[in-house]
N, C-alpha and C positions, 0 to 999 in steps of 0.2 A: 467761443461764440461764433457760430456760422453767420456770415454776411453774404447775401446774394444780391447782385445788382442786375436788374432787367432793364433793357432799353427797347422801347417799342416805338413804331411810327404812331403818332397820335391818331385818334379816331375811334378808339374803343370806349364804350360807356363805362362810367365809374363802377358800376356793379360788376362788370366783367373783370376789371382790373383788381378789384377787391377779392373776387373769387380766386383769381390767379395767385395773389399774395397768400391767401389762406391755404391754398392747395400746396404751394411751394413750402410754406412753413410746416405743414402737416407731414409732407414727404421727408423733409430734413429731420423732423422729430422722430419719425418712424424708422428711417434708414440709418441715421447717425446716433440716435439716442440722445440728441441734444435737448435739454429742457426748453420747452416752448418759450419761456420768458427770456432766453438768451439768443433767440434767432432773430435776425434782422433781414428784412426783405425790402429793398429800395427799388422803386419803379420810376424810370424817367421816360417821358414821352417827348418825342422829337417831331417837329413839323415835317411834313412830307417834302417841303422845299429845302430841308436841311439834311435829308437822308439820301445818300447817293447809292446807286446800283450801277456799277460801271461808270459810264460817262453821262448818265441821266439821273435826275432827281426822281424821287418816288412820285411826286405830284405830276411830273411829266409822263411817267410810265402809266399812272392811273388815267390821265387825260387821253393818252394814246389808246388805251384799252377801251375806254368809254366811246371813243370815236369809231373804233373797229366794231363795237357792238351796235352802234347806230347804223353803220353801213351794211349790216347783215339783214 
């Protein structure tokens, strides 16, 4: 039974996440030959304030990018 865990920064709409789950399951079914009803895909969404990239959180990075765009 294949189990896939995906962790994303929150912000994607539900339809996009569902499409991702379906595409991952389909790929596992096609490439591994696993029966579809044995495949598990788990998606966790983490707030940007709890996702670190180096010494900054994702929401800090996004805010800095937005500020740069405003200054252009």
